[in-house]
Structures are given as structure tokens and as C-alpha cells.
ZAMARDREN-688823 format. One record per residue (C-alpha): residue in three letters; y, x, z. Coordinates in Angstrom, 2 decimals, m for minus. Example, Ala and Ser with C-alpha at 12.3 -4.5 7.8 and 13.67 -1.06 7.14 Angstrom:
BEGIN
NODE   type        py        px        pz
NODE    ALA     m4.50     12.30      7.80
NODE    SER     m1.06     13.67      7.14
***
This chain:
BEGIN
NODE   type        py        px        pz
NODE    MET      0.00      0.00      0.00
NODE    GLY      3.42      1.33     m0.88
NODE    ASN      6.69      0.49      0.88
NODE    GLN      6.75     m3.00     m0.55
NODE    SER      6.60     m5.36      2.40
NODE    GLN     10.27     m5.30      3.44
NODE    ASN     11.92     m8.65      2.78
NODE    ILE      8.91     m9.78      0.77
NODE    ALA      8.90    m13.44     m0.20
NODE    VAL      5.48    m15.07     m0.13
NODE    SER      5.01    m18.06     m2.38
NODE    LYS      3.19    m21.14     m1.20
NODE    ALA      0.42    m20.46     m3.73
NODE    ASP     m0.12    m16.93     m2.42
NODE    ARG      0.02    m18.12      1.18
NODE    ASP     m2.54    m20.85      0.52
NODE    ILE     m4.93    m18.40     m1.15
NODE    LEU     m4.82    m15.97      1.76
NODE    ARG     m5.02    m18.63      4.45
NODE    GLU     m8.10    m20.22      2.90
NODE    LEU     m9.81    m16.83      2.75
NODE    VAL     m8.86    m16.08      6.34
NODE    LYS    m10.21    m19.43      7.54
NODE    TYR    m13.56    m18.58      5.96
NODE    VAL    m13.63    m15.09      7.46
NODE    GLN    m12.83    m16.53     10.87
NODE    MET    m15.65    m19.06     10.53
NODE    ILE    m18.09    m16.28      9.66
NODE    ALA    m16.91    m14.07     12.52
NODE    VAL    m17.49    m16.63     15.29
NODE    SER    m20.95    m17.66     14.08
NODE    PRO    m24.08    m17.06     16.22
NODE    GLU    m25.36    m14.74     13.49
NODE    GLN    m22.50    m12.31     14.04
NODE    THR    m22.91    m12.51     17.81
NODE    GLN    m26.54    m11.47     17.42
NODE    LYS    m25.61     m8.63     15.07
NODE    ARG    m23.19     m7.25     17.66
NODE    LYS    m25.96     m7.26     20.26
NODE    ASP    m28.35     m5.60     17.81
NODE    TRP    m25.91     m2.81     17.01
NODE    ILE    m25.17     m2.12     20.66
NODE    ALA    m28.89     m1.83     21.36
NODE    HIS    m29.38      0.31     18.27
NODE    ASN    m26.53      2.68     19.14
NODE    ARG    m27.92      2.95     22.67
NODE    LEU    m31.17      4.25     21.15
NODE    TYR    m33.33      1.28     22.04
NODE    LEU    m36.28      1.25     19.65
NODE    ALA    m36.20     m1.92     17.59
NODE    LYS    m36.09     m2.91     13.96
NODE    PRO    m34.06     m0.64     11.65
NODE    MET    m30.52     m1.68     10.80
NODE    ILE    m29.75     m1.97      7.08
NODE    LEU    m26.38     m1.49      5.41
NODE    CYS    m25.24     m1.40      1.81
NODE    PHE    m21.83     m0.08      0.76
NODE    PRO    m20.88     m0.59     m2.90
NODE    GLU    m18.25      2.17     m2.67
NODE    GLY    m17.45      3.16     m6.28
NODE    ALA    m19.33      0.12     m7.55
NODE    TRP    m16.82     m2.20     m5.87
NODE    ARG    m14.91     m2.07     m9.16
NODE    GLU    m17.92     m3.84    m10.71
NODE    CYS    m18.55     m6.24     m7.82
NODE    LEU    m15.01     m7.23     m7.01
NODE    PRO    m12.49     m5.90     m9.56
NODE    THR     m8.88     m5.88     m8.43
NODE    ALA     m7.98     m7.64    m11.69
NODE    ALA     m9.78    m10.71    m10.34
NODE    MET     m7.35    m11.10     m7.42
NODE    LYS     m5.34    m14.33     m7.54
NODE    THR     m2.27    m13.46     m5.49
NODE    SER      0.82    m12.29     m7.35
NODE    THR      1.89     m8.93     m5.88
NODE    PRO      0.06     m5.62     m5.28
NODE    LEU      0.62     m5.79     m1.53
NODE    LEU     m0.78     m9.29     m1.20
NODE    GLN     m3.63     m8.39     m3.55
NODE    GLU     m4.66     m5.61     m1.19
NODE    LEU     m4.82     m8.08      1.68
NODE    GLU     m6.70    m10.50     m0.57
NODE    TRP     m9.16     m7.84     m1.73
NODE    LYS     m9.94     m6.86      1.86
NODE    LEU    m10.68    m10.47      2.77
NODE    ARG    m12.78    m11.05     m0.34
NODE    SER    m14.78     m7.87      0.29
NODE    ILE    m15.68     m9.14      3.77
NODE    ILE    m16.81    m12.45      2.27
NODE    TYR    m18.71    m10.71     m0.53
NODE    THR    m20.59     m8.57      1.98
NODE    TYR    m21.52    m11.66      3.98
NODE    GLU    m22.36    m14.00      1.11
NODE    VAL    m23.85    m11.65     m1.48
NODE    LEU    m25.02     m8.39      0.07
NODE    LYS    m26.30    m10.02      3.28
NODE    ASP    m26.87     m6.73      5.09
NODE    ASP    m26.38     m6.01      8.80
NODE    TRP    m22.64     m5.39      8.69
NODE    VAL    m20.69     m7.25     11.38
NODE    VAL    m17.66     m9.45     10.82
NODE    ASP    m15.27     m9.48     13.79
NODE    PRO    m12.67    m12.25     14.37
NODE    VAL     m9.70     m9.97     13.70
NODE    PHE     m7.85     m8.52     10.72
NODE    ASN     m7.31     m4.77     10.97
NODE    LEU     m4.45     m2.77      9.51
NODE    ASN     m4.12      0.99      9.86
NODE    TRP     m1.04      3.09     10.54
NODE    VAL      0.90      3.88      7.38
NODE    HIS      0.88      7.66      7.23
NODE    LYS      0.86     10.71      5.01
NODE    PHE     m0.02     14.38      5.30
NODE    THR      2.50     17.14      4.72
NODE    ASP      1.74     19.88      2.19
NODE    CYS     m0.07     23.08      3.09
NODE    GLY      2.25     25.41      1.21
NODE    PHE      0.12     25.35     m1.94
NODE    GLU     m0.49     22.86     m4.69
NODE    ILE     m4.12     22.26     m5.69
NODE    PRO     m4.12     21.14     m9.34
NODE    TYR     m6.86     18.63    m10.20
NODE    GLU     m8.17     17.68    m13.60
NODE    ARG    m10.43     14.65    m13.94
NODE    VAL    m11.91     13.88    m17.33
NODE    ASP    m13.52     10.55    m16.47
NODE    THR    m12.87      7.84    m13.88
NODE    LEU    m16.44      8.12    m12.60
NODE    GLY    m17.00     11.77    m13.41
NODE    SER    m16.51     15.01    m11.55
NODE    PHE    m13.22     16.90    m11.53
NODE    ARG    m12.06     20.48    m11.82
NODE    TRP     m9.47     22.13     m9.64
NODE    GLU     m7.75     25.47     m9.44
NODE    PRO     m8.14     27.02     m5.95
NODE    PRO     m4.76     28.51     m4.98
NODE    LEU     m5.88     31.19     m2.50
NODE    LYS     m6.54     33.90     m5.08
NODE    ASN     m5.78     36.91     m2.92
NODE    LEU     m6.60     37.62      0.70
NODE    SER     m2.88     37.99      1.42
NODE    ASP     m2.31     34.37      0.31
NODE    LEU     m3.66     33.21      3.64
NODE    GLN     m0.36     34.21      5.26
NODE    LYS      1.45     31.65      3.09
NODE    LEU     m0.73     28.74      4.28
NODE    LYS      1.14     26.16      6.37
NODE    PRO     m0.45     23.82      8.91
NODE    VAL     m0.67     20.28      7.57
NODE    ARG      0.90     17.64      9.80
NODE    ILE      0.47     13.88      9.97
NODE    GLU      3.63     11.84      9.48
NODE    ILE      3.58      8.24     10.72
NODE    ASP      5.73      5.56      9.12
NODE    LYS      6.29      3.22     12.08
NODE    PRO      8.73      0.83     10.38
NODE    GLU      6.48      0.26      7.37
NODE    THR      3.45     m0.16      9.60
NODE    GLN      5.27     m2.78     11.64
NODE    ARG      6.47     m4.60      8.50
NODE    ARG      2.92     m4.91      7.20
NODE    ILE      1.60     m6.16     10.51
NODE    GLU      4.38     m8.73     10.75
NODE    LEU      3.74     m9.86      7.18
NODE    ALA      0.03    m10.44      7.83
NODE    GLN      0.78    m12.12     11.14
NODE    GLU      3.33    m14.42      9.55
NODE    ILE      0.93    m15.49      6.78
NODE    PHE     m2.29    m16.00      8.73
NODE    GLY     m1.99    m14.60     12.27
NODE    ASP     m2.36    m18.09     13.74
NODE    ILE     m5.89    m18.18     12.31
NODE    LEU     m7.06    m14.57     12.62
NODE    PRO     m5.34    m12.12     14.98
NODE    VAL     m3.87     m9.07     13.24
NODE    GLN     m4.33     m5.77     15.02
NODE    LEU     m3.52     m2.11     14.49
NODE    ARG     m6.84     m0.35     14.07
NODE    GLY     m8.07      2.41     11.81
NODE    SER     m8.54      6.14     11.46
NODE    PHE     m6.48      8.96     10.01
NODE    TRP     m9.53     10.76      8.69
NODE    TRP    m13.04     10.19      7.44
NODE    SER    m14.50     13.51      8.48
NODE    LEU    m13.23     16.18     10.86
NODE    GLY    m15.17     18.87      9.00
NODE    VAL    m12.97     21.57      7.45
NODE    MET    m15.21     23.04      4.76
NODE    GLN    m14.10     20.74      1.96
NODE    LYS    m10.49     21.78      2.42
NODE    ALA    m11.48     25.45      2.68
NODE    ILE    m13.33     25.16     m0.62
NODE    TYR    m10.47     23.34     m2.32
NODE    LEU     m8.23     26.20     m1.24
NODE    ARG    m10.56     29.07     m2.11
NODE    GLY    m13.34     27.76     m4.39
NODE    LEU    m17.00     27.10     m3.62
NODE    GLU    m18.50     30.24     m5.13
NODE    GLN    m15.75     32.41     m3.71
NODE    ILE    m16.26     31.01     m0.20
NODE    MET    m19.93     31.93     m0.41
NODE    LEU    m19.02     35.43     m1.60
NODE    ASP    m16.48     35.72      1.21
NODE    MET    m19.21     35.08      3.76
NODE    HIS    m20.63     38.45      2.71
NODE    ASP    m17.65     40.35      1.31
NODE    ASN    m14.75     39.15      3.47
NODE    PRO    m16.23     37.64      6.64
NODE    SER    m13.25     38.45      8.88
NODE    TRP    m10.84     36.87      6.40
NODE    LEU    m13.01     33.77      6.11
NODE    HIS    m13.21     33.45      9.89
NODE    GLU     m9.42     33.55      9.94
NODE    LEU     m9.21     30.78      7.32
NODE    ILE    m11.72     28.51      9.07
NODE    SER    m10.06     29.14     12.42
NODE    PHE     m6.68     28.19     10.92
NODE    LEU     m8.06     24.93      9.49
NODE    SER     m9.91     24.06     12.70
NODE    ASN     m6.80     24.65     14.80
NODE    GLU     m4.95     22.39     12.38
NODE    VAL     m7.40     19.57     13.13
NODE    MET     m7.17     20.20     16.86
NODE    ASP     m3.39     19.94     16.60
NODE    TRP     m3.73     16.61     14.75
NODE    LEU     m5.89     15.23     17.53
NODE    THR     m3.50     16.37     20.25
NODE    PHE     m0.53     14.89     18.37
NODE    LEU     m2.27     11.55     17.82
NODE    GLU     m3.48     11.35     21.42
NODE    SER     m0.13     12.31     22.93
NODE    ASN      1.84      9.82     20.86
NODE    GLY     m0.50      6.85     21.24
NODE    TYR     m1.56      6.64     17.58
NODE    LEU     m5.33      6.56     18.08
NODE    THR     m7.20      3.25     18.01
NODE    LEU    m10.70      2.43     19.20
NODE    ASN    m13.70      2.43     16.84
NODE    ASN    m16.38      0.88     19.05
NODE    GLN    m16.75     m2.51     17.33
NODE    ALA    m17.19     m3.46     13.67
NODE    ASP    m15.83     m0.07     12.68
NODE    TYR    m17.27      2.26     10.06
NODE    VAL    m18.35      5.39     11.92
NODE    GLY    m19.98      8.58     10.74
NODE    SER    m21.15      8.36      7.15
NODE    GLY    m22.06      4.71      7.38
NODE    GLY    m22.92      3.38     10.83
NODE    VAL    m21.36      0.49     12.73
NODE    GLY    m19.42      1.49     15.84
NODE    TYR    m20.54     m1.26     18.24
NODE    ILE    m21.35      0.37     21.57
NODE    ASP    m20.68     m0.42     25.23
NODE    GLU    m20.55      3.27     26.22
NODE    LEU    m17.08      3.55     24.69
NODE    PRO    m14.25      3.71     25.57
NODE    GLY    m14.78      6.46     28.11
NODE    LYS    m14.07      6.67     31.80
NODE    GLU    m10.44      6.35     32.91
NODE    PHE     m9.66      4.45     29.73
NODE    ASN     m5.98      3.66     29.20
NODE    PRO     m5.41      1.14     26.38
NODE    MET     m1.83      2.38     26.04
NODE    GLN     m2.92      5.93     25.25
NODE    ILE     m6.34      6.12     23.66
NODE    ARG     m8.03      9.51     23.71
NODE    CYS    m10.63     11.15     21.50
NODE    ALA    m12.94     10.75     24.51
NODE    ASP    m12.81      6.99     23.88
NODE    LEU    m13.97      7.30     20.26
NODE    TRP    m16.82      8.17     17.95
NODE    GLY    m16.25     11.53     16.27
NODE    PHE    m17.70     12.74     12.98
NODE    ALA    m18.03     15.92     10.93
NODE    GLU    m20.02     17.11      7.94
NODE    ALA    m20.27     20.13      5.66
NODE    GLN    m21.80     18.81      2.46
NODE    GLU    m20.56     21.79      0.47
NODE    LEU    m22.68     24.22      2.51
NODE    VAL    m25.98     22.90      1.18
NODE    GLY    m26.81     26.35     m0.27
NODE    VAL    m25.93     28.29      2.87
NODE    SER    m28.46     29.60      5.38
NODE    PRO    m28.62     28.06      8.85
NODE    GLU    m27.31     31.32     10.30
NODE    MET    m24.21     31.39      8.10
NODE    PHE    m23.73     27.64      8.57
NODE    ASN    m23.59     28.26     12.30
NODE    GLU    m21.33     31.30     12.05
NODE    PHE    m18.74     30.00      9.60
NODE    PHE    m18.76     26.27     10.32
NODE    LEU    m20.60     24.87     13.30
NODE    LYS    m19.11     27.09     15.97
NODE    TYR    m15.64     26.00     14.83
NODE    THR    m16.65     22.33     14.65
NODE    ILE    m18.23     22.01     18.10
NODE    PRO    m14.91     22.35     19.99
NODE    ILE    m13.43     19.60     17.80
NODE    LEU    m16.34     17.20     18.37
NODE    ALA    m16.48     18.10     22.07
NODE    ARG    m13.28     16.06     22.48
NODE    PHE    m15.05     12.83     21.46
NODE    GLY    m17.06     10.36     23.52
NODE    LEU    m19.97     10.12     21.05
NODE    ASN    m20.58     11.98     17.81
NODE    CYS    m22.08     11.57     14.35
NODE    TYR    m22.96     14.40     12.00
NODE    GLY    m23.73     14.75      8.32
NODE    CYS    m23.58     12.90      5.03
NODE    CYS    m25.26     14.06      1.81
NODE    GLU    m26.31     17.54      2.92
NODE    PRO    m29.98     18.04      3.89
NODE    VAL    m30.01     19.09      7.55
NODE    HIS    m33.72     19.30      8.40
NODE    ASP    m33.49     23.12      8.66
NODE    LYS    m30.36     22.97     10.82
NODE    LEU    m31.31     20.33     13.39
NODE    HIS    m31.97     22.94     16.08
NODE    LEU    m28.36     24.09     15.63
NODE    LEU    m26.83     20.61     15.39
NODE    LYS    m28.27     19.74     18.79
NODE    GLN    m25.51     21.93     20.22
NODE    ILE    m22.99     19.20     19.35
NODE    PRO    m22.01     17.43     22.58
NODE    ARG    m23.07     13.79     22.88
NODE    LEU    m24.59     13.74     19.41
NODE    ARG    m25.82     10.22     18.73
NODE    ARG    m26.24      9.88     14.94
NODE    ILE    m27.46     12.33     12.27
NODE    SER    m27.42     11.62      8.55
NODE    ILE    m30.70     12.32      6.80
NODE    SER    m29.96     12.55      3.10
NODE    PRO    m32.27     11.91      0.13
NODE    TRP    m32.72     15.68     m0.15
NODE    ALA    m33.84     16.23      3.43
NODE    ASP    m37.46     16.63      4.50
NODE    VAL    m37.97     13.27      6.19
NODE    THR    m41.13     14.30      8.03
NODE    ILE    m39.55     17.37      9.60
NODE    ALA    m36.43     15.41     10.54
NODE    ALA    m38.45     12.54     12.06
NODE    GLN    m40.58     14.89     14.13
NODE    GLU    m37.52     16.79     15.31
NODE    LEU    m35.35     13.79     16.18
NODE    GLY    m37.86     11.29     17.57
NODE    ASP    m36.02      8.66     19.61
NODE    LYS    m33.29     11.00     20.87
NODE    VAL    m30.76     10.55     18.03
NODE    ILE    m30.18      7.82     15.44
NODE    PHE    m31.99      8.66     12.21
NODE    SER    m29.29      7.60      9.72
NODE    TYR    m31.25      7.62      6.47
NODE    LYS    m29.41      7.59      3.14
NODE    PRO    m31.73      6.62      0.25
NODE    ASN    m31.13      8.08     m3.17
NODE    PRO    m28.67      5.73     m4.97
NODE    ALA    m29.83      6.87     m8.43
NODE    PRO    m32.16      3.86     m9.03
NODE    LEU    m29.18      1.52     m8.64
NODE    ALA    m27.15      3.53    m11.15
NODE    ALA    m29.90      3.95    m13.75
NODE    PHE    m29.87      2.05    m17.04
NODE    LYS    m32.91      0.14    m15.79
NODE    PHE    m33.29     m0.89    m12.15
NODE    ASP    m36.75      0.19    m11.01
NODE    GLU    m37.60     m2.00     m8.02
NODE    SER    m41.02     m0.42     m7.60
NODE    ALA    m39.47      3.03     m7.15
NODE    VAL    m37.06      1.64     m4.55
NODE    ARG    m39.89     m0.08     m2.69
NODE    GLU    m42.19      2.94     m2.76
NODE    SER    m39.52      5.25     m1.38
NODE    LEU    m38.48      2.89      1.42
NODE    VAL    m42.08      2.23      2.47
NODE    GLN    m42.76      5.95      2.71
NODE    VAL    m39.67      6.65      4.81
NODE    MET    m40.15      3.69      7.16
NODE    GLN    m43.77      4.59      7.78
NODE    ILE    m42.88      8.17      8.65
NODE    VAL    m40.05      7.32     11.02
NODE    ARG    m42.00      4.46     12.60
NODE    LYS    m44.81      6.87     13.38
NODE    ASN    m42.32      9.17     15.15
NODE    ASN    m40.56      6.35     17.06
NODE    CYS    m37.23      7.14     15.42
NODE    ILE    m34.18      4.92     15.85
NODE    LEU    m33.71      4.15     12.18
NODE    GLU    m30.81      2.86     10.11
NODE    ILE    m31.00      2.75      6.32
NODE    ILE    m27.68      2.99      4.54
NODE    MET    m27.24      2.69      0.80
NODE    LYS    m24.05      4.43     m0.25
NODE    ASP    m22.58      6.69     m2.97
NODE    THR    m23.20      3.88     m5.42
NODE    HIS    m20.54      4.84     m7.94
NODE    THR    m21.91      2.41    m10.52
NODE    VAL    m24.57     m0.27    m10.78
NODE    GLN    m24.28     m0.53    m14.56
NODE    ASN    m22.19     m3.69    m14.15
NODE    ASP    m25.11     m5.42    m12.47
NODE    PRO    m24.02     m6.05     m8.85
NODE    SER    m27.20     m8.03     m8.21
NODE    ARG    m28.94     m4.67     m7.80
NODE    LEU    m27.14     m4.16     m4.51
NODE    SER    m28.19     m7.48     m3.00
NODE    ARG    m31.70     m7.01     m4.36
NODE    TRP    m31.89     m3.58     m2.70
NODE    VAL    m30.98     m5.21      0.63
NODE    GLU    m33.66     m7.87      0.11
NODE    ILE    m36.30     m5.24     m0.60
NODE    ALA    m35.29     m3.15      2.41
NODE    LYS    m35.46     m6.19      4.68
NODE    GLU    m38.85     m7.23      3.30
NODE    ILE    m40.29     m3.79      4.00
NODE    ARG    m38.69     m3.72      7.44
NODE    ASP    m40.37     m7.02      8.28
NODE    GLU    m43.73     m5.70      7.04
NODE    ILE    m43.66     m2.40      8.91
NODE    TYR    m41.80     m3.47     12.07
NODE    GLN    m43.74     m6.63     12.87
***
């Protein structure tokens, strides 16, 4: 959303569209089904062995499920509110996974990040394709020119957006300030954007002291963010129907932490999360030396923690157990499921991410989906793992959104068979 909400006039037609959507969302949120889901997620996040939780995030495929061109309101700002409401309804009506709908409408702080002293030129050749970039830290001396990135909060614009939503439909669904300033607190992606993936790996051998200095700089930058956000009261809780880690639901009664002050929320009241997907080709020893030991102090500030996304971590689990209050680990399609299941048991949530390729293929192979899910569920069931299965990274479904709902149906069918 840009700075468009000041003095915005909302037509009766736009207001009626949004209010009807909000009424439906509110009806969903207060249903017994959602109440049960909240209880299920709390039990799940507390590591009580029960049926696996199943989630499906269209992500890039949202453009095929719910294109922004299909929105009926008349301005970009209202269309963003409309899209958010319609996505909640779509998840409930069509996907029918285990996501929870809460009886509130969340808006995040309007914010931006300052520059780091360097531009990072990007070149993307296709909307769905990869991109190239030119890493700016060419010489070791360039590190001295790097500036700490700061978070700048736009309080007036944030307040205008909240007041706009409240004025349109706040009498039906309360509007609250809630949301994060980051997805991951891992620093390797930024390091690689600045230096380049191959060069970072060479630096681990050729320039280890320099690389330690870079990673230390970026980690201190994150620590400064957290201190700034805590001190100024900008953090919000993420212990309800909040997206945590690389795909879990935040519902938990262990958060917020002790001595909770709702006027000044701390990291200790929140779920934390980090990953290092770019280090897939790095040994456990170098992973620990150049990443994990810098990440642990960051995550130590949080009440509960999640780790990992697409990187296979089965050979690093013994190291990841150093993370304080680690509650959820992502097991990617490229991880050894058996090793991970044996290592984790019922001590940490086994957050399994199936390969999304079958949903993106020209032909949707249901048998391949079923075979893979059966194999994984049997292995983790045998090892008493606390399992969640999360379909994500679905950048396309070949304009066939029914594949997503069908995947959920298959996953639930297998869950019912194996977890009788």
C-alpha cells in the first residue's frame, strides 16, 4: 500500500463490497470449526502427539487462484483490503486446510528499510523465473563502506490505514495492528546479495576473517533492529493465527512470556525464525562457524523458535539443537526424512515441506503425490514425530487451482488412514 489513504473517499459500492466480505469472514471466525482448530494448534505446538496438521499456501500461484484484476473495489488501496479478505475466504471455502481464521482484521506497521550504502542491481527476465544481480562488494575494502540498515516507521500512514479500515468495517470485525517487520532473521541471503554465492563460499576458505567481519556486521544490524523495535513498542504478538517460521500457525499458550507488558512487547513474547537456504552446499562445520554461531544470539532473544525452510538439515540437526527453545524445524523435500525423524522424535515439530513440483507440472500426477505423502507419514508416525505437512513454494499450478485443493484432500485422506 502506498500513501493513498489520506482523505480517501469510499463510495457506497466499495463500502458494501468490503462489508459483505467482512461479515462472511466474521461468521467463519466465530464458528465451532475455528474454535477446534485453535485448540488443535495449541496442542500441536505444545508437542502433544496427535494427527498431523496440514497447510497449503498458494504463494506465487495466488495470481492464478485469485488475480488482483478480479477485485471489484475501485482503488488500489481498497483492492488490497479486498484481496486480503477474499484470500481468507478462498482458503476456507476452497483449500479447506487447517489454517485458522481469527475474528480480527490485521494491519501491519507501514515501514521501510534505509539503504546499506550500496545499490544491488537486479535483472529479472521472467515474472516467474530466476533473476540475476550484481554483488557490490567486489573488494575486501568495500566492507568499510557498508552502512547499517535501519527500519523507518511511518506512524501517520499506519494510523490512516487503521482508521480507514475501522471506519469501513470496524463495527463488524475489529481492526488491530499486528504483523512482522521480517520473514527470516537469518543474514546469509543479504550477505550473498552483497558478495555473491560462489564468492562467499570461496571467502570461507580464502578470506575467513573478512567473512566473519561481514557476518558479524549483518548480525549486529539485526540485533539493533530488535532493540529498536522493542524499545519503541513496535513489536506485536504472533501467538494466534499468525504465520510463523516457514509455514506454521502461531497458536500457543506458552507465549507471551513471563512479565508480559502489552504496552511494550519483547522478543521474549514472540516466535523467532531463521534459515540459511543458500548454505545448502556448505559443510556442517562451516555452517556452524559462519552462520549458526551468529544466529544463536539473535534467536536467544525469542520465547520460542523455528528454524529452516528449503535447505536440507538432516546433517545439521545436532548443531541446530543448540538454538534455545527450538520448537519447529523445517524438513525440506531434499532432506533425509528417516534420519530427521529418528533424530527429532517427539521433541521438536517436524515441519515437512513436500516437493511442490507435481503441482507445477504440465500434468498433475495424483499417484506421485499420494505415494510420497504415504511414505513420509509412515516414517514419522513410526518415530512418534509431531508432524505438520505444509505445501508451499507453489509458484504456478498451470492455471489449475483445483490442484491445490485436491492436494489438501489427498493429504487429509492419507492422514485419516495412517493416524486412525
